[in-house]
C-alpha angles and dihedrals in degrees: 000000000000094000093056092048091049093050092052090047089054091048092050091047093053090043088059096046119095091210139024116286133218126238091252092051093048095047095046092044090055098034091240131152105256093231091050092047091048092052092051094048092052090056091049091050091050091051091052092245095112132025130211120216103223095209099048100025088226125142130221136163116285133212094268087081089061094060090053093047090046090054092051090052096044093050097042114081096196098082089053094045096045100045096079091050090048090050094051095048094046090049095044098046104022094239138129109252128198135191113208140187114226109220102187117274095320103078150321122245122212110228103168141005147180122202126220122245093227129093092272113096122177114203104229130129135196110275093032116140125213128182109276099233101046129098125005092315090055092059087056093050092047092052094052096039095086092223121146121247090257093052092049090048090057091048091046091058092065095052124109120218133166089223105017117205122221115267093243091051092047091048092051089051089050094053093046089067089078089064102032101035092220140062135222132204110198106199095314097112096033121014112248094008125108119206126199120191133182127188129242104213130196124224088277091054093248120144114242101154137015141198122222133186123197131192144140112302090225090062100038099073121181092261090048092051092050092052093045090049091056091050091048095048089053089054091046094052090051090051091048090062 
């Protein structure tokens, strides 16, 4: 239903905004008729999903969203199962580790994480969403997507990187997943940060979740990444059982 899609679009827009937004900014950002946008916002406010600041007339997410997110976490066994693996990898390799849900080609959702004890700190929270095809995990998603090279090229054009690779380089790395079983992003997505990702596959060899490890590019040498990949692949195989 259009109304539901529009409501979800508004929630996603507010979730991605660092500060509350005006009705005009929301309606223009989503190309919605102002009156339609206002009507949906009022319903979301009544339901406790969005709050309106009386003084500024700006909208932001409200605590009602938290109850939904909590229910998802409580009813999803993956965050509990993956946490010990993330903790082990983070401790052993001094990297930040993330367990993610792959939701098609739209986005990846962070379900669990373990932070490194070193000076490097990545700002990411449980529930965060990132575009599905970016970084190392995106190369995995692209490989298992079944899309043609031309379809991947169209999707690639919409991605945002700090240091974007060429499409040909990216596609070569996507295709290397078949042989290696993992993917690496060397400072493309975040300058100075290397990201290694391994897939968690179901019985049909479809990717439903992924593990990622992030650290300073200077400390994650090629040999270190290979050893880290082996460790992560062992953990991913156990989680796939």
